[in-house]
mmCIF file of the N, C-alpha and C atoms, coordinates in Angstrom:
data_MODEL
# 
_entry.id   MODEL 
# 
loop_
_atom_site.group_PDB 
_atom_site.id 
_atom_site.type_symbol 
_atom_site.label_atom_id 
_atom_site.label_alt_id 
_atom_site.label_comp_id 
_atom_site.label_asym_id 
_atom_site.label_entity_id 
_atom_site.label_seq_id 
_atom_site.pdbx_PDB_ins_code 
_atom_site.Cartn_x 
_atom_site.Cartn_y 
_atom_site.Cartn_z 
_atom_site.occupancy 
_atom_site.B_iso_or_equiv 
_atom_site.pdbx_formal_charge 
_atom_site.auth_seq_id 
_atom_site.auth_comp_id 
_atom_site.auth_asym_id 
_atom_site.auth_atom_id 
_atom_site.pdbx_PDB_model_num 
ATOM 1   N N  . MET A 1 1  ? 29.369  8.529  22.714 1.00 0.00 ? 1  MET A N  1 
ATOM 2   C CA . MET A 1 1  ? 28.006  8.793  22.316 1.00 0.00 ? 1  MET A CA 1 
ATOM 3   C C  . MET A 1 1  ? 28.016  9.869  21.222 1.00 0.00 ? 1  MET A C  1 
ATOM 4   N N  . MET A 1 2  ? 27.326  9.590  20.162 1.00 0.00 ? 2  MET A N  1 
ATOM 5   C CA . MET A 1 2  ? 27.294  10.518 19.036 1.00 0.00 ? 2  MET A CA 1 
ATOM 6   C C  . MET A 1 2  ? 26.136  11.498 19.199 1.00 0.00 ? 2  MET A C  1 
ATOM 7   N N  . ALA A 1 3  ? 26.338  12.685 18.701 1.00 0.00 ? 3  ALA A N  1 
ATOM 8   C CA . ALA A 1 3  ? 25.273  13.701 18.726 1.00 0.00 ? 3  ALA A CA 1 
ATOM 9   C C  . ALA A 1 3  ? 24.196  13.315 17.725 1.00 0.00 ? 3  ALA A C  1 
ATOM 10  N N  . THR A 1 4  ? 22.964  13.668 18.034 1.00 0.00 ? 4  THR A N  1 
ATOM 11  C CA . THR A 1 4  ? 21.882  13.373 17.117 1.00 0.00 ? 4  THR A CA 1 
ATOM 12  C C  . THR A 1 4  ? 21.803  14.453 16.043 1.00 0.00 ? 4  THR A C  1 
ATOM 13  N N  . THR A 1 5  ? 21.479  14.025 14.858 1.00 0.00 ? 5  THR A N  1 
ATOM 14  C CA . THR A 1 5  ? 21.356  14.965 13.750 1.00 0.00 ? 5  THR A CA 1 
ATOM 15  C C  . THR A 1 5  ? 19.941  15.533 13.717 1.00 0.00 ? 5  THR A C  1 
ATOM 16  N N  . SER A 1 6  ? 19.764  16.606 12.989 1.00 0.00 ? 6  SER A N  1 
ATOM 17  C CA . SER A 1 6  ? 18.426  17.195 12.879 1.00 0.00 ? 6  SER A CA 1 
ATOM 18  C C  . SER A 1 6  ? 17.467  16.220 12.205 1.00 0.00 ? 6  SER A C  1 
ATOM 19  N N  . LYS A 1 7  ? 17.967  15.419 11.290 1.00 0.00 ? 7  LYS A N  1 
ATOM 20  C CA . LYS A 1 7  ? 17.125  14.416 10.622 1.00 0.00 ? 7  LYS A CA 1 
ATOM 21  C C  . LYS A 1 7  ? 16.629  13.390 11.636 1.00 0.00 ? 7  LYS A C  1 
ATOM 22  N N  . GLU A 1 8  ? 17.491  12.973 12.551 1.00 0.00 ? 8  GLU A N  1 
ATOM 23  C CA . GLU A 1 8  ? 17.095  12.012 13.583 1.00 0.00 ? 8  GLU A CA 1 
ATOM 24  C C  . GLU A 1 8  ? 16.082  12.633 14.546 1.00 0.00 ? 8  GLU A C  1 
ATOM 25  N N  . ARG A 1 9  ? 16.273  13.899 14.871 1.00 0.00 ? 9  ARG A N  1 
ATOM 26  C CA . ARG A 1 9  ? 15.326  14.579 15.756 1.00 0.00 ? 9  ARG A CA 1 
ATOM 27  C C  . ARG A 1 9  ? 13.952  14.701 15.110 1.00 0.00 ? 9  ARG A C  1 
ATOM 28  N N  . VAL A 1 10 ? 13.931  15.085 13.839 1.00 0.00 ? 10 VAL A N  1 
ATOM 29  C CA . VAL A 1 10 ? 12.659  15.209 13.117 1.00 0.00 ? 10 VAL A CA 1 
ATOM 30  C C  . VAL A 1 10 ? 11.962  13.864 13.055 1.00 0.00 ? 10 VAL A C  1 
ATOM 31  N N  . GLU A 1 11 ? 12.708  12.807 12.786 1.00 0.00 ? 11 GLU A N  1 
ATOM 32  C CA . GLU A 1 11 ? 12.122  11.470 12.714 1.00 0.00 ? 11 GLU A CA 1 
ATOM 33  C C  . GLU A 1 11 ? 11.588  11.030 14.073 1.00 0.00 ? 11 GLU A C  1 
ATOM 34  N N  . ALA A 1 12 ? 12.294  11.343 15.160 1.00 0.00 ? 12 ALA A N  1 
ATOM 35  C CA . ALA A 1 12 ? 11.836  10.977 16.505 1.00 0.00 ? 12 ALA A CA 1 
ATOM 36  C C  . ALA A 1 12 ? 10.541  11.704 16.849 1.00 0.00 ? 12 ALA A C  1 
ATOM 37  N N  . VAL A 1 13 ? 10.445  12.979 16.497 1.00 0.00 ? 13 VAL A N  1 
ATOM 38  C CA . VAL A 1 13 ? 9.226   13.747 16.759 1.00 0.00 ? 13 VAL A CA 1 
ATOM 39  C C  . VAL A 1 13 ? 8.080   13.201 15.912 1.00 0.00 ? 13 VAL A C  1 
ATOM 40  N N  . ARG A 1 14 ? 8.348   12.893 14.656 1.00 0.00 ? 14 ARG A N  1 
ATOM 41  C CA . ARG A 1 14 ? 7.316   12.327 13.781 1.00 0.00 ? 14 ARG A CA 1 
ATOM 42  C C  . ARG A 1 14 ? 6.814   10.984 14.320 1.00 0.00 ? 14 ARG A C  1 
ATOM 43  N N  . LYS A 1 15 ? 7.742   10.171 14.819 1.00 0.00 ? 15 LYS A N  1 
ATOM 44  C CA . LYS A 1 15 ? 7.365   8.869  15.381 1.00 0.00 ? 15 LYS A CA 1 
ATOM 45  C C  . LYS A 1 15 ? 6.498   9.055  16.627 1.00 0.00 ? 15 LYS A C  1 
ATOM 46  N N  . ARG A 1 16 ? 6.877   10.021 17.480 1.00 0.00 ? 16 ARG A N  1 
ATOM 47  C CA . ARG A 1 16 ? 6.123   10.272 18.707 1.00 0.00 ? 16 ARG A CA 1 
ATOM 48  C C  . ARG A 1 16 ? 4.701   10.745 18.386 1.00 0.00 ? 16 ARG A C  1 
ATOM 49  N N  . LYS A 1 17 ? 4.564   11.646 17.411 1.00 0.00 ? 17 LYS A N  1 
ATOM 50  C CA . LYS A 1 17 ? 3.240   12.124 17.010 1.00 0.00 ? 17 LYS A CA 1 
ATOM 51  C C  . LYS A 1 17 ? 2.406   10.975 16.456 1.00 0.00 ? 17 LYS A C  1 
ATOM 52  N N  . ASP A 1 18 ? 3.029   10.082 15.702 1.00 0.00 ? 18 ASP A N  1 
ATOM 53  C CA . ASP A 1 18 ? 2.318   8.936  15.143 1.00 0.00 ? 18 ASP A CA 1 
ATOM 54  C C  . ASP A 1 18 ? 1.848   8.003  16.258 1.00 0.00 ? 18 ASP A C  1 
ATOM 55  N N  . GLU A 1 19 ? 2.692   7.800  17.276 1.00 0.00 ? 19 GLU A N  1 
ATOM 56  C CA . GLU A 1 19 ? 2.302   6.965  18.417 1.00 0.00 ? 19 GLU A CA 1 
ATOM 57  C C  . GLU A 1 19 ? 1.090   7.560  19.134 1.00 0.00 ? 19 GLU A C  1 
ATOM 58  N N  . TYR A 1 20 ? 1.094   8.864  19.319 1.00 0.00 ? 20 TYR A N  1 
ATOM 59  C CA . TYR A 1 20 ? -0.035  9.521  19.979 1.00 0.00 ? 20 TYR A CA 1 
ATOM 60  C C  . TYR A 1 20 ? -1.300  9.437  19.137 1.00 0.00 ? 20 TYR A C  1 
ATOM 61  N N  . ARG A 1 21 ? -1.164  9.537  17.826 1.00 0.00 ? 21 ARG A N  1 
ATOM 62  C CA . ARG A 1 21 ? -2.331  9.419  16.946 1.00 0.00 ? 21 ARG A CA 1 
ATOM 63  C C  . ARG A 1 21 ? -2.935  8.022  17.062 1.00 0.00 ? 21 ARG A C  1 
ATOM 64  N N  . HIS A 1 22 ? -2.079  6.996  17.081 1.00 0.00 ? 22 HIS A N  1 
ATOM 65  C CA . HIS A 1 22 ? -2.574  5.621  17.223 1.00 0.00 ? 22 HIS A CA 1 
ATOM 66  C C  . HIS A 1 22 ? -3.233  5.407  18.591 1.00 0.00 ? 22 HIS A C  1 
ATOM 67  N N  . MET A 1 23 ? -2.629  5.978  19.632 1.00 0.00 ? 23 MET A N  1 
ATOM 68  C CA . MET A 1 23 ? -3.193  5.846  20.970 1.00 0.00 ? 23 MET A CA 1 
ATOM 69  C C  . MET A 1 23 ? -4.565  6.516  21.033 1.00 0.00 ? 23 MET A C  1 
ATOM 70  N N  . ARG A 1 24 ? -4.675  7.700  20.459 1.00 0.00 ? 24 ARG A N  1 
ATOM 71  C CA . ARG A 1 24 ? -5.942  8.437  20.465 1.00 0.00 ? 24 ARG A CA 1 
ATOM 72  C C  . ARG A 1 24 ? -7.012  7.673  19.686 1.00 0.00 ? 24 ARG A C  1 
ATOM 73  N N  . ASP A 1 25 ? -6.628  7.103  18.535 1.00 0.00 ? 25 ASP A N  1 
ATOM 74  C CA . ASP A 1 25 ? -7.575  6.311  17.740 1.00 0.00 ? 25 ASP A CA 1 
ATOM 75  C C  . ASP A 1 25 ? -8.081  5.098  18.526 1.00 0.00 ? 25 ASP A C  1 
ATOM 76  N N  . ALA A 1 26 ? -7.183  4.438  19.243 1.00 0.00 ? 26 ALA A N  1 
ATOM 77  C CA . ALA A 1 26 ? -7.584  3.284  20.053 1.00 0.00 ? 26 ALA A CA 1 
ATOM 78  C C  . ALA A 1 26 ? -8.527  3.710  21.172 1.00 0.00 ? 26 ALA A C  1 
ATOM 79  N N  . LEU A 1 27 ? -8.251  4.844  21.792 1.00 0.00 ? 27 LEU A N  1 
ATOM 80  C CA . LEU A 1 27 ? -9.122  5.338  22.856 1.00 0.00 ? 27 LEU A CA 1 
ATOM 81  C C  . LEU A 1 27 ? -10.504 5.709  22.324 1.00 0.00 ? 27 LEU A C  1 
ATOM 82  N N  . ILE A 1 28 ? -10.564 6.265  21.137 1.00 0.00 ? 28 ILE A N  1 
ATOM 83  C CA . ILE A 1 28 ? -11.860 6.592  20.538 1.00 0.00 ? 28 ILE A CA 1 
ATOM 84  C C  . ILE A 1 28 ? -12.653 5.315  20.279 1.00 0.00 ? 28 ILE A C  1 
ATOM 85  N N  . ARG A 1 29 ? -11.985 4.278  19.780 1.00 0.00 ? 29 ARG A N  1 
ATOM 86  C CA . ARG A 1 29 ? -12.682 3.001  19.559 1.00 0.00 ? 29 ARG A CA 1 
ATOM 87  C C  . ARG A 1 29 ? -13.215 2.436  20.870 1.00 0.00 ? 29 ARG A C  1 
ATOM 88  N N  . ILE A 1 30 ? -12.433 2.561  21.945 1.00 0.00 ? 30 ILE A N  1 
ATOM 89  C CA . ILE A 1 30 ? -12.884 2.089  23.261 1.00 0.00 ? 30 ILE A CA 1 
ATOM 90  C C  . ILE A 1 30 ? -14.094 2.900  23.723 1.00 0.00 ? 30 ILE A C  1 
ATOM 91  N N  . ALA A 1 31 ? -14.019 4.220  23.580 1.00 0.00 ? 31 ALA A N  1 
ATOM 92  C CA . ALA A 1 31 ? -15.106 5.090  24.041 1.00 0.00 ? 31 ALA A CA 1 
ATOM 93  C C  . ALA A 1 31 ? -16.403 4.844  23.284 1.00 0.00 ? 31 ALA A C  1 
ATOM 94  N N  . LEU A 1 32 ? -16.293 4.476  22.015 1.00 0.00 ? 32 LEU A N  1 
ATOM 95  C CA . LEU A 1 32 ? -17.491 4.289  21.195 1.00 0.00 ? 32 LEU A CA 1 
ATOM 96  C C  . LEU A 1 32 ? -18.012 2.859  21.161 1.00 0.00 ? 32 LEU A C  1 
ATOM 97  N N  . ALA A 1 33 ? -17.252 1.922  21.692 1.00 0.00 ? 33 ALA A N  1 
ATOM 98  C CA . ALA A 1 33 ? -17.654 0.516  21.647 1.00 0.00 ? 33 ALA A CA 1 
ATOM 99  C C  . ALA A 1 33 ? -18.879 0.276  22.528 1.00 0.00 ? 33 ALA A C  1 
ATOM 100 N N  . TYR A 1 34 ? -19.796 -0.505 22.021 1.00 0.00 ? 34 TYR A N  1 
ATOM 101 C CA . TYR A 1 34 ? -21.048 -0.795 22.735 1.00 0.00 ? 34 TYR A CA 1 
ATOM 102 C C  . TYR A 1 34 ? -20.790 -1.514 24.063 1.00 0.00 ? 34 TYR A C  1 
ATOM 103 N N  . GLU A 1 35 ? -19.828 -2.434 24.063 1.00 0.00 ? 35 GLU A N  1 
ATOM 104 C CA . GLU A 1 35 ? -19.600 -3.264 25.250 1.00 0.00 ? 35 GLU A CA 1 
ATOM 105 C C  . GLU A 1 35 ? -18.707 -2.610 26.310 1.00 0.00 ? 35 GLU A C  1 
ATOM 106 N N  . THR A 1 36 ? -18.236 -1.400 26.064 1.00 0.00 ? 36 THR A N  1 
ATOM 107 C CA . THR A 1 36 ? -17.379 -0.701 27.028 1.00 0.00 ? 36 THR A CA 1 
ATOM 108 C C  . THR A 1 36 ? -18.195 -0.271 28.242 1.00 0.00 ? 36 THR A C  1 
ATOM 109 N N  . SER A 1 37 ? -17.648 -0.538 29.431 1.00 0.00 ? 37 SER A N  1 
ATOM 110 C CA . SER A 1 37 ? -18.336 -0.117 30.656 1.00 0.00 ? 37 SER A CA 1 
ATOM 111 C C  . SER A 1 37 ? -18.284 1.409  30.766 1.00 0.00 ? 37 SER A C  1 
ATOM 112 N N  . ASP A 1 38 ? -19.186 1.949  31.551 1.00 0.00 ? 38 ASP A N  1 
ATOM 113 C CA . ASP A 1 38 ? -19.226 3.404  31.720 1.00 0.00 ? 38 ASP A CA 1 
ATOM 114 C C  . ASP A 1 38 ? -17.916 3.945  32.292 1.00 0.00 ? 38 ASP A C  1 
ATOM 115 N N  . ALA A 1 39 ? -17.346 3.230  33.256 1.00 0.00 ? 39 ALA A N  1 
ATOM 116 C CA . ALA A 1 39 ? -16.089 3.681  33.874 1.00 0.00 ? 39 ALA A CA 1 
ATOM 117 C C  . ALA A 1 39 ? -14.960 3.717  32.846 1.00 0.00 ? 39 ALA A C  1 
ATOM 118 N N  . ASP A 1 40 ? -14.882 2.674  32.007 1.00 0.00 ? 40 ASP A N  1 
ATOM 119 C CA . ASP A 1 40 ? -13.840 2.640  30.976 1.00 0.00 ? 40 ASP A CA 1 
ATOM 120 C C  . ASP A 1 40 ? -14.080 3.709  29.911 1.00 0.00 ? 40 ASP A C  1 
ATOM 121 N N  . ARG A 1 41 ? -15.326 3.952  29.585 1.00 0.00 ? 41 ARG A N  1 
ATOM 122 C CA . ARG A 1 41 ? -15.674 4.980  28.599 1.00 0.00 ? 41 ARG A CA 1 
ATOM 123 C C  . ARG A 1 41 ? -15.246 6.361  29.107 1.00 0.00 ? 41 ARG A C  1 
ATOM 124 N N  . ILE A 1 42 ? -15.546 6.636  30.366 1.00 0.00 ? 42 ILE A N  1 
ATOM 125 C CA . ILE A 1 42 ? -15.166 7.923  30.968 1.00 0.00 ? 42 ILE A CA 1 
ATOM 126 C C  . ILE A 1 42 ? -13.644 8.056  31.019 1.00 0.00 ? 42 ILE A C  1 
ATOM 127 N N  . ALA A 1 43 ? -12.948 6.986  31.390 1.00 0.00 ? 43 ALA A N  1 
ATOM 128 C CA . ALA A 1 43 ? -11.487 7.023  31.446 1.00 0.00 ? 43 ALA A CA 1 
ATOM 129 C C  . ALA A 1 43 ? -10.893 7.279  30.057 1.00 0.00 ? 43 ALA A C  1 
ATOM 130 N N  . ALA A 1 44 ? -11.448 6.651  29.036 1.00 0.00 ? 44 ALA A N  1 
ATOM 131 C CA . ALA A 1 44 ? -10.965 6.857  27.668 1.00 0.00 ? 44 ALA A CA 1 
ATOM 132 C C  . ALA A 1 44 ? -11.201 8.298  27.224 1.00 0.00 ? 44 ALA A C  1 
ATOM 133 N N  . ILE A 1 45 ? -12.381 8.824  27.504 1.00 0.00 ? 45 ILE A N  1 
ATOM 134 C CA . ILE A 1 45 ? -12.702 10.204 27.124 1.00 0.00 ? 45 ILE A CA 1 
ATOM 135 C C  . ILE A 1 45 ? -11.792 11.183 27.863 1.00 0.00 ? 45 ILE A C  1 
ATOM 136 N N  . ASN A 1 46 ? -11.565 10.960 29.139 1.00 0.00 ? 46 ASN A N  1 
ATOM 137 C CA . ASN A 1 46 ? -10.674 11.839 29.906 1.00 0.00 ? 46 ASN A CA 1 
ATOM 138 C C  . ASN A 1 46 ? -9.245  11.797 29.363 1.00 0.00 ? 46 ASN A C  1 
ATOM 139 N N  . THR A 1 47 ? -8.797  10.621 28.969 1.00 0.00 ? 47 THR A N  1 
ATOM 140 C CA . THR A 1 47 ? -7.450  10.489 28.411 1.00 0.00 ? 47 THR A CA 1 
ATOM 141 C C  . THR A 1 47 ? -7.351  11.191 27.060 1.00 0.00 ? 47 THR A C  1 
ATOM 142 N N  . ILE A 1 48 ? -8.389  11.057 26.236 1.00 0.00 ? 48 ILE A N  1 
ATOM 143 C CA . ILE A 1 48 ? -8.422  11.775 24.953 1.00 0.00 ? 48 ILE A CA 1 
ATOM 144 C C  . ILE A 1 48 ? -8.348  13.271 25.203 1.00 0.00 ? 48 ILE A C  1 
ATOM 145 N N  . TYR A 1 49 ? -9.091  13.747 26.176 1.00 0.00 ? 49 TYR A N  1 
ATOM 146 C CA . TYR A 1 49 ? -9.074  15.165 26.510 1.00 0.00 ? 49 TYR A CA 1 
ATOM 147 C C  . TYR A 1 49 ? -7.673  15.613 26.915 1.00 0.00 ? 49 TYR A C  1 
ATOM 148 N N  . LYS A 1 50 ? -6.994  14.814 27.737 1.00 0.00 ? 50 LYS A N  1 
ATOM 149 C CA . LYS A 1 50 ? -5.643  15.160 28.163 1.00 0.00 ? 50 LYS A CA 1 
ATOM 150 C C  . LYS A 1 50 ? -4.687  15.210 26.971 1.00 0.00 ? 50 LYS A C  1 
ATOM 151 N N  . ILE A 1 51 ? -4.815  14.253 26.067 1.00 0.00 ? 51 ILE A N  1 
ATOM 152 C CA . ILE A 1 51 ? -3.960  14.229 24.872 1.00 0.00 ? 51 ILE A CA 1 
ATOM 153 C C  . ILE A 1 51 ? -4.212  15.472 24.033 1.00 0.00 ? 51 ILE A C  1 
ATOM 154 N N  . ASP A 1 52 ? -5.478  15.829 23.852 1.00 0.00 ? 52 ASP A N  1 
ATOM 155 C CA . ASP A 1 52 ? -5.821  16.955 22.989 1.00 0.00 ? 52 ASP A CA 1 
ATOM 156 C C  . ASP A 1 52 ? -5.505  18.309 23.610 1.00 0.00 ? 52 ASP A C  1 
ATOM 157 N N  . SER A 1 53 ? -5.568  18.405 24.936 1.00 0.00 ? 53 SER A N  1 
ATOM 158 C CA . SER A 1 53 ? -5.395  19.706 25.566 1.00 0.00 ? 53 SER A CA 1 
ATOM 159 C C  . SER A 1 53 ? -3.953  20.023 25.941 1.00 0.00 ? 53 SER A C  1 
ATOM 160 N N  . SER A 1 54 ? -3.085  19.036 25.908 1.00 0.00 ? 54 SER A N  1 
ATOM 161 C CA . SER A 1 54 ? -1.679  19.294 26.252 1.00 0.00 ? 54 SER A CA 1 
ATOM 162 C C  . SER A 1 54 ? -0.813  18.993 25.042 1.00 0.00 ? 54 SER A C  1 
ATOM 163 N N  . ASP A 1 55 ? 0.363   19.557 25.057 1.00 0.00 ? 55 ASP A N  1 
ATOM 164 C CA . ASP A 1 55 ? 1.306   19.274 23.982 1.00 0.00 ? 55 ASP A CA 1 
ATOM 165 C C  . ASP A 1 55 ? 1.812   17.845 24.089 1.00 0.00 ? 55 ASP A C  1 
ATOM 166 N N  . ILE A 1 56 ? 2.170   17.295 22.970 1.00 0.00 ? 56 ILE A N  1 
ATOM 167 C CA . ILE A 1 56 ? 2.752   15.962 22.946 1.00 0.00 ? 56 ILE A CA 1 
ATOM 168 C C  . ILE A 1 56 ? 4.158   16.063 23.551 1.00 0.00 ? 56 ILE A C  1 
ATOM 169 N N  . PRO A 1 57 ? 4.453   15.242 24.563 1.00 0.00 ? 57 PRO A N  1 
ATOM 170 C CA . PRO A 1 57 ? 5.809   15.307 25.119 1.00 0.00 ? 57 PRO A CA 1 
ATOM 171 C C  . PRO A 1 57 ? 6.804   14.765 24.092 1.00 0.00 ? 57 PRO A C  1 
ATOM 172 N N  . TYR A 1 58 ? 7.741   15.578 23.746 1.00 0.00 ? 58 TYR A N  1 
ATOM 173 C CA . TYR A 1 58 ? 8.706   15.181 22.726 1.00 0.00 ? 58 TYR A CA 1 
ATOM 174 C C  . TYR A 1 58 ? 9.794   14.329 23.328 1.00 0.00 ? 58 TYR A C  1 
ATOM 175 N N  . PRO A 1 59 ? 10.387  13.460 22.527 1.00 0.00 ? 59 PRO A N  1 
ATOM 176 C CA . PRO A 1 59 ? 11.443  12.565 23.030 1.00 0.00 ? 59 PRO A CA 1 
ATOM 177 C C  . PRO A 1 59 ? 12.668  13.367 23.475 1.00 0.00 ? 59 PRO A C  1 
ATOM 178 N N  . ASN A 1 60 ? 13.317  12.865 24.489 1.00 0.00 ? 60 ASN A N  1 
ATOM 179 C CA . ASN A 1 60 ? 14.565  13.498 24.958 1.00 0.00 ? 60 ASN A CA 1 
ATOM 180 C C  . ASN A 1 60 ? 15.711  13.023 24.083 1.00 0.00 ? 60 ASN A C  1 
ATOM 181 N N  . LEU A 1 61 ? 16.292  13.944 23.379 1.00 0.00 ? 61 LEU A N  1 
ATOM 182 C CA . LEU A 1 61 ? 17.412  13.593 22.503 1.00 0.00 ? 61 LEU A CA 1 
ATOM 183 C C  . LEU A 1 61 ? 18.677  14.275 22.959 1.00 0.00 ? 61 LEU A C  1 
# 
């Protein structure tokens, strides 16, 4: 097994942040959609809150 380089670590962190940004954007669309049920809207908002209030878990390298 080869050691990871700093370039690979930076890329993994950048990829993880991008994944979280896409997830958050999808949750916002769900929360704002007219046809979303109240329960799903609340779940989406709570998940957005969790994403925003905690650090992004970084990949284990």
